[in-house]
Every structure is written in structure tokens, then in C-alpha cells.
N, C-alpha and C positions, 0 to 999 in steps of 0.2 A: 474650782467648782466642777462637779462631775457633769459631763455632757451626756444627756440621755439619748438613746438610739432614736433615729428618725423612722417613722412608720408612714407608708403611703397607702391610703385607702382608695381603691379603684372600684367605685360602686355607683350605679346610676339611680338607685332608689334613694331619694333624699332622706327618708325616715331612717333607713338602715344605716346610711352614711353618717348621719348625725348621731345616731345611737353608738356606733363604733367609735366615732371621734370623741364623744364625751367620755366613754368608758376608758379608752386608752390614754386620753389626756389626764384623766383623774389618776391613772396609774403612773403618771410621770413622763410619758413619751411625748416627743415632739411629733405632732401628727399633721400630715398634709392630705387633703382630700381632693379628688378629681372624679369626673363622671364619664370619662371617655378614654379610649386607648391613646389617642393623640396627646391628650393632656398628660397622661401617665408617662409617655415616652419623653415629653418635654421636661417633666419633673425629674425623671431619672437621669437625664443628660446633664442636668445642672446641679443636682443636690445628691450627695451620698445618702443612701437609704439602707437600713438594716433589714427591714421587713416590708413586704407588700401583701396586702389583703386584696385579693382579686375576685371580682364577681364572675362566677362561672358562666352566667348567661348575659354578659355585657353586650348590650345592643350594638350592632354594627362592627363587631370585632370577634375574632376567634380567640377565646381565652387560652386554649391549649397551645395555639401558635405563639401567642405572647409569652406564655410560660416557657416554651421551648427556646424562644429567642433570648429571653432574659437569662435563662440558665446557661446558655452557651457562652454568654459574654460576661457573666458575673456570678457571684456566690451569695447573693442576697437570699434571705429567707422568703419563701413564697407559700402562702396559705390560700387555697381556693375556697370560695364560699358558694355553695349551691343549694338548691331546693330539692329535698327528698331524693338524693342521688343513690343509684344502686352501685353494686360492686364494680361493674364495668366502667361507670363514670369515674369512680375513685381511682381505679387502677390506671385509666387513661391519663388522668391528671398527674399521678405519681410517676408514670413512665415518661411524661413530658418534662419532669424535673421539679414538680411541686414537692414541698416538704410535708404538707399536711392538707387535709380536706375536711371542712366543717359544713354541716347541714344547717339550713334555716328551718324553723326559728332558732336563733343562736342562744346557746347557754353562755352568757357573758363571763361568768366565772371561769368556765372552761376555756373560753377564748383568751382571756387574760393570762391564764396559766400557760397555755401553749405559746402565746406570744412571748412571755418571759423566757421560757426555755429555749425557744428558737433564737431570739435576739441575743441571749447570753452565749449560745454556741457560735452564732455568726460573728459577734464581736470578738470572742475568744480566738476564733480561727482566722481573723483578718491578719494578713501578713505583716510581720514586723521586720522590715527589710533594713539591713545595715551593711554598708560596705566594709565595716570594720570587723564583722563577725563572720565565721565560717557557716556555710549552709548546713542545716540539719538534715542529713541524708541517712536513710535506712535501706538496707538491701534485703531482698527475699527472692528466691527462685531466680528468674532472669530479669528482675525488675529492681529499680531504685526509686524510692519515694523521697521527693524533696518536700519535707514537711512545711518549710517556710512559704513555699510557693504553691503547695497542694498540687503538685504535678508528679505524674508517674513517668519514668523514663525507661523505655524498653532496651533490650540488649542491642538493637540496631540503631539506637540514638533517638528514635522518635519519642515525642512527649505527648502526654494526654492530661488535660486539666480535669481534676476531680471537683464535683460539687461539694459543698461542705457536708452534705449528708453522706455522700460516698466516702469522703475523707474520714469522717467520724466513724463510719462502719469499719473501714479498713483498719483504723487505729485500734478499735475494739478487738478485731480479729487478731491483729499483730500482737497485742498485749496478752492474748489468750491462745497463742499458737499451740496446737496439739491438744486443745481441750474443746469438747463439744459445748456449744452455747445454745440454750433453748431460745425460742422466740420471746418468751417472757424476759429472759435476761438481756437480750438484745434491745427489746423495747424499753426496758427500764434504763439502760445506759444511754440510749439514743434519744428517747422522748420523755423519760421520767414518768411513764404511766404503764399500766398493765396492758398486756397483749390480749386481745379478744380473738376467739377462733375465726370470726368472720373478717378480721383485719388482715389484709394482704400487703400492707405497706412494707413490712420487713422483707417479704419475698420479692416484692418489686425492687426494693433497694439492692438486695443481693443480686438480682438479675442484672441490674444496671452495672454494678461493680464487676460482675463476671464478664460482661461484654467488654468493659474497658481493660480487663486483664486477659482478654482473649481466652477465657476459661470456658470450654465447651460445656453448656448446661446439660447436654445429654450424657456426657462422661467427664465431669469436672475433676480437675486434679488439685487445684488450689483451694477452692471453697466447696467442700463436699457436703451433700445433704445426708444427714443421718436420720433416716425415717423414724418418726415417732419421738425424736429427741431434739433435733435442731440442725445446726450447721457446725462444721469443723474446718478450721483453717489449718492446712497441712504444712505450709512452708516455714522453715526456720528463718528467723530474722536476725540481722546484725547491723550495728551502727557503724557508719564510716569513721575511720580513724581521723 
């Protein structure tokens, strides 16, 4: 029997919480609901979760701090839910490690679609560790990507954990090395939806990946901005023997 992904809803508004729970349960997810940061932490420490829907205005808690903490220690999907947020709010959430940002009142069909796409990627990217198999390593520039562990290893031996969004973006770039990719193409491959001119999520994700690659945004060498066209990944890649 197929085990459906677990979703954690962290929302203090009972009506919104019940609406989300009913919608996602109907779509087949195993849903857990809490109304505080403390309860969310307790749930995450005891049960594996694929996706968290987090209230941006959660009383008594800093949702951006929670997002940052969860992203540092795990690769769960995180969707922030807020009320009439501007670009600055969205960008702040994405820079802290959120994968998506939805405004209320919610479009439930859109929510379900984004939840499906995100949980599919999270479950697909969960490590399949086996002591009998060799690690899947790919090299580019001065870096080695351990795809099984989603870790970047620098030439000096230091390692950096990639979020699943950063890992997915790097994979798209590596598959298309030497080819300019538009934001439309990146959005389609990463989120299965069209890019809108007001949407900064791709730029934010590129910025996060550049920082982890120590690629100076003022003069990038690995991920170049092609003005009016998109982004170009310049490094040649090779798989370890």
C-alpha cells in the first residue's frame, strides 16, 4: 500500500486550519494540524514530514526564524501562508529557505497543485542510502556534488548542505551547462508553473545557490546573468568514475 506524504499545518486560525486539513486530506495526504510553534517543533521531532504549511503571522513566534531553523536542519518543503504580502515579504521568506509563498484568501486548487509538486520533489530527493552502492558524485569547477546526500564538497574538503530547491536548481543548470535558461524555463522545471515578471523566487533561489558556491554576484563566474535572457551555467560537468 502506498504511503502518502505527511503534511504539517501550522496555523492558529481554526477556520483556515480546518479548511486546509479538509482540502489536503481529500487529496490523499496524511495531515497533522497544530496552532503553535512549540507544537510544530514537537511534531517535527517525532514524525517525518514532507511539507509544512506555515502561517506567516503565527502569534508568539517568528515564522521567518522557524523557516530558517527548519531549512538548516532538514529538506522538508515549506510553504508560507500570509495575508496580502508585498514583494519584500515574499523575498524575505524565500531567502530564509521557504519554497513558496501563498496569499490569503487561498485558492485551494492552486494550493493543492503546489503541494503536489513540492511533495513530489521532496520525496523524490529523499536520500536513498545504501552501503552496497557507490555514491553518485558529479564534478564541476572546484566542486563535487554528492547527489545522494545533496551536499557540495569544495576543493578544501569542506561540505555544504543544499536545500532541495537549491539542489533541484543546480541539477537543472548542470543538465543544461553552456545553455542560457530563461526564468520561464527554470520556473517550469522547478515549480511546474509559468514565471510572472513580478515573481522574484527564481532570482532569490539563484542568489542562495551562488552564495553556497562562493560565486560573487557582482562578477559571477559559475552562474552568469544574461540580461534580458536568463541565466547561464558555465562549468563543464563530469561524473566520477
